[in-house]
C-alpha positions as CSV (number, residue, x, y, z in Angstrom):
1,M,22.0,-32.4,-7.7
2,P,21.6,-30.8,-4.3
3,N,23.3,-27.6,-3.4
4,S,26.7,-28.4,-1.7
5,K,26.3,-25.4,0.6
6,F,23.0,-26.7,1.8
7,V,24.4,-30.2,2.5
8,S,27.3,-28.8,4.5
9,L,24.9,-26.8,6.7
10,K,22.8,-29.8,7.3
11,L,25.7,-32.0,8.3
12,L,26.9,-29.3,10.8
13,S,23.5,-29.2,12.3
14,L,23.3,-33.0,12.6
15,A,26.8,-33.1,14.3
16,A,25.7,-30.4,16.8
17,S,22.6,-32.4,17.7
18,V,24.7,-35.6,18.2
19,L,27.1,-33.7,20.5
20,A,24.3,-32.3,22.6
21,V,22.8,-35.7,23.1
22,L,26.2,-37.2,24.2
23,V,26.7,-34.4,26.7
24,L,23.2,-34.9,28.2
25,V,23.8,-38.7,28.4
26,G,27.2,-38.2,30.1
27,S,25.9,-35.8,32.7
28,G,23.0,-38.1,33.5
29,C,25.2,-41.1,34.1
30,S,27.8,-39.4,36.2
31,T,28.1,-40.4,39.9
32,P,27.3,-37.5,42.3
33,T,30.1,-36.4,44.5
34,P,29.6,-37.8,48.0
35,E,29.3,-35.3,50.9
36,F,32.2,-35.2,53.4
37,S,31.4,-36.8,56.8
38,N,31.7,-34.6,59.9
39,V,33.0,-37.6,62.0
40,V,36.7,-37.6,62.5
41,A,38.2,-41.0,62.9
42,E,40.1,-41.7,66.1
43,K,43.8,-42.5,65.9
44,N,44.5,-46.0,67.2
45,P,40.9,-46.7,68.4
46,P,40.6,-49.2,71.2
47,K,40.1,-52.7,70.2
48,P,36.9,-54.5,71.3
49,G,37.4,-56.1,74.7
50,E,40.7,-54.4,75.2
51,K,41.3,-53.4,78.9
52,S,42.8,-50.1,79.9
53,P,46.3,-50.3,81.6
54,P,46.0,-50.9,85.3
55,K,46.5,-48.0,87.7
56,P,49.7,-48.1,89.7
57,E,49.2,-49.3,93.3
58,A,49.3,-46.6,96.0
59,L,52.6,-46.5,97.9
60,V,52.4,-48.1,101.4
61,L,54.4,-46.4,104.1
62,H,56.9,-48.4,106.2
63,E,59.4,-48.1,109.1
64,G,62.2,-45.7,108.3
65,D,60.2,-43.5,105.9
66,T,60.5,-39.7,106.6
67,L,57.2,-37.8,106.3
68,R,56.4,-34.1,106.1
69,F,53.1,-33.1,107.7
70,T,51.6,-29.8,106.4
71,F,48.6,-28.2,108.0
72,P,47.4,-25.3,105.7
73,G,45.1,-23.9,108.4
74,A,47.5,-24.3,111.3
75,P,51.1,-23.9,110.2
76,T,52.4,-24.2,113.8
77,L,51.6,-27.9,113.6
78,N,53.8,-28.5,110.5
79,A,56.4,-31.2,111.3
80,V,58.8,-33.7,109.8
81,Q,58.9,-37.1,111.4
82,Q,60.5,-40.5,110.7
83,I,58.4,-43.6,111.1
84,R,59.9,-45.5,114.0
85,R,60.5,-49.3,114.1
86,D,57.2,-49.8,115.9
87,G,55.5,-48.2,112.8
88,R,54.4,-45.0,114.7
89,V,55.0,-41.3,114.6
90,A,54.7,-38.7,117.4
91,L,52.9,-35.4,116.7
92,P,52.1,-32.5,119.0
93,L,48.6,-32.4,120.6
94,V,47.6,-35.9,119.5
95,G,50.7,-38.0,120.5
96,E,51.5,-41.2,118.7
97,L,49.8,-42.5,115.6
98,Q,50.2,-45.6,113.5
99,A,51.7,-44.8,110.1
100,A,53.3,-47.9,108.8
101,G,51.0,-50.0,106.6
102,L,49.0,-47.0,105.5
103,T,49.1,-45.0,102.3
104,T,49.7,-41.2,102.6
105,A,46.0,-40.6,101.7
106,E,44.9,-43.0,104.5
107,L,47.2,-41.3,107.0
108,E,45.8,-37.9,106.1
109,K,42.3,-39.1,106.9
110,E,43.5,-40.5,110.3
111,L,45.2,-37.2,111.1
112,I,42.0,-35.2,110.4
113,K,40.1,-37.6,112.7
114,A,42.8,-37.3,115.4
115,F,43.0,-33.6,115.4
116,G,39.3,-33.2,115.1
117,P,38.0,-29.8,116.3
118,Q,41.5,-28.5,116.8
119,L,41.6,-27.9,113.0
120,Q,39.6,-25.0,111.6
121,T,40.5,-26.1,108.1
122,K,40.0,-29.8,107.7
123,E,43.0,-30.3,105.5
124,V,46.3,-32.1,106.1
125,T,48.9,-33.1,103.5
126,V,51.4,-35.9,104.1
127,T,54.4,-36.0,101.8
128,L,57.0,-38.8,101.7
129,E,60.3,-37.0,102.0
130,S,62.6,-40.0,101.8
131,S,62.3,-43.7,102.2
132,A,64.8,-45.9,104.0
133,Y,64.5,-49.3,105.7
134,A,66.7,-51.9,107.3
135,V,67.2,-55.6,106.5
136,Y,69.6,-58.0,108.2
137,V,72.0,-60.5,106.6
138,T,73.6,-63.2,108.6
139,G,75.3,-66.6,108.2
140,A,77.8,-67.5,105.6
141,V,78.5,-64.0,104.2
142,L,81.6,-61.9,104.4
143,R,80.2,-58.9,106.3
144,P,77.0,-59.9,108.2
145,G,74.9,-57.1,109.7
146,K,72.3,-54.5,109.1
147,I,71.8,-53.2,105.5
148,M,70.0,-49.8,105.0
149,S,68.3,-49.2,101.7
150,D,66.3,-46.4,100.2
151,R,65.0,-48.4,97.3
152,P,63.4,-51.9,96.7
153,L,66.0,-54.5,97.4
154,T,66.2,-58.2,96.5
155,A,67.7,-60.9,98.7
156,L,70.6,-61.4,96.4
157,E,71.3,-57.6,96.3
158,A,71.3,-57.5,100.2
159,I,73.8,-60.4,100.3
160,M,76.1,-58.5,97.8
161,E,75.8,-55.5,100.1
162,A,77.0,-57.7,102.9
163,G,80.2,-58.6,101.0
164,G,78.8,-61.5,99.1
165,F,78.7,-65.2,99.9
166,D,81.5,-67.0,101.8
167,Y,81.8,-69.6,99.0
168,T,83.9,-71.9,101.2
169,K,80.8,-72.8,103.2
170,A,77.7,-71.1,101.9
171,N,74.8,-73.2,100.7
172,L,73.4,-71.1,97.8
173,K,70.5,-73.6,97.3
174,A,68.9,-73.0,100.7
175,V,69.0,-69.3,101.6
176,K,66.4,-68.5,104.3
177,V,64.4,-65.3,104.5
178,I,62.7,-64.8,107.9
179,R,59.8,-62.3,107.9
180,K,57.5,-61.0,110.6
181,E,54.1,-60.3,109.1
182,D,50.7,-59.9,110.6
183,G,51.9,-60.9,114.0
184,R,53.5,-64.1,112.9
185,T,56.8,-65.3,111.5
186,R,57.1,-66.6,108.0
187,N,60.0,-68.5,106.4
188,F,61.0,-68.6,102.8
189,T,63.7,-70.8,101.2
190,L,65.5,-69.4,98.1
191,N,67.6,-71.2,95.6
192,L,70.0,-68.4,94.7
193,K,72.3,-70.7,92.8
194,N,69.7,-70.9,90.1
195,V,69.5,-67.1,90.0
196,L,73.3,-66.8,89.7
197,D,73.4,-69.5,87.0
198,G,70.8,-67.5,85.0
199,K,68.1,-70.3,85.3
200,E,65.6,-68.0,87.0
201,S,65.0,-64.3,86.3
202,E,62.4,-63.6,89.0
203,Q,64.1,-62.6,92.3
204,F,62.8,-62.3,95.9
205,T,62.0,-58.7,96.9
206,L,62.6,-57.9,100.6
207,K,60.4,-56.0,103.0
208,P,61.5,-53.9,106.0
209,S,63.2,-55.8,108.8
210,D,63.5,-59.1,106.8
211,I,66.4,-61.3,108.0
212,I,68.4,-63.2,105.3
213,Y,70.2,-66.2,106.7
214,V,72.7,-67.9,104.4
215,Q,73.0,-71.4,105.7
216,E,76.3,-73.4,105.6
217,R,76.7,-76.5,103.5
218,F,76.4,-79.8,105.4
219,K,79.8,-81.2,106.1
220,W,80.9,-84.8,106.5
221,F,83.4,-85.5,109.2
């Protein structure tokens, strides 16, 4: 009968050999750890074909706007002027210039051309100090006349500034807006009854010197 001590040592040696094999197999089958990418993902990346938001339109000057003219190279020419009803401003040395219908950037270029060699530094800054314009309301309203505004104004808002409709005779379905544009007169007919009834949300925005005429209802005699 074999020596028990010898058998025990043999069994321990066999167990150690099996454990070593298992460790080698396990390490050979393990998946290597992937390397970290050096690319950082963008937050909210743009979608394919998605357009960037449109840039706001440049502000166009109009009659009644008050402008500040700054000449860094010739401070004596600095001035503050209001655009007259004819759309022009008067400046020293160059006289009258058209301002209405231009942006401030366009007017700056026109000023540099007008002053020409009189400017050692070809730099002019035009700043809009305040904006105000007139519209006129007439017809079947409580207080017809001129309305001054320093903000965008709708036809309905102008009528409310004129005291509102004279509901005893006003025709809310055929309010006229008369506009002089590009040397000709244009006429628009508005159904403000639909606006007041909440049937239409889009309203008519006025331009300087527009005339709002609230017609009277046709009467049978």
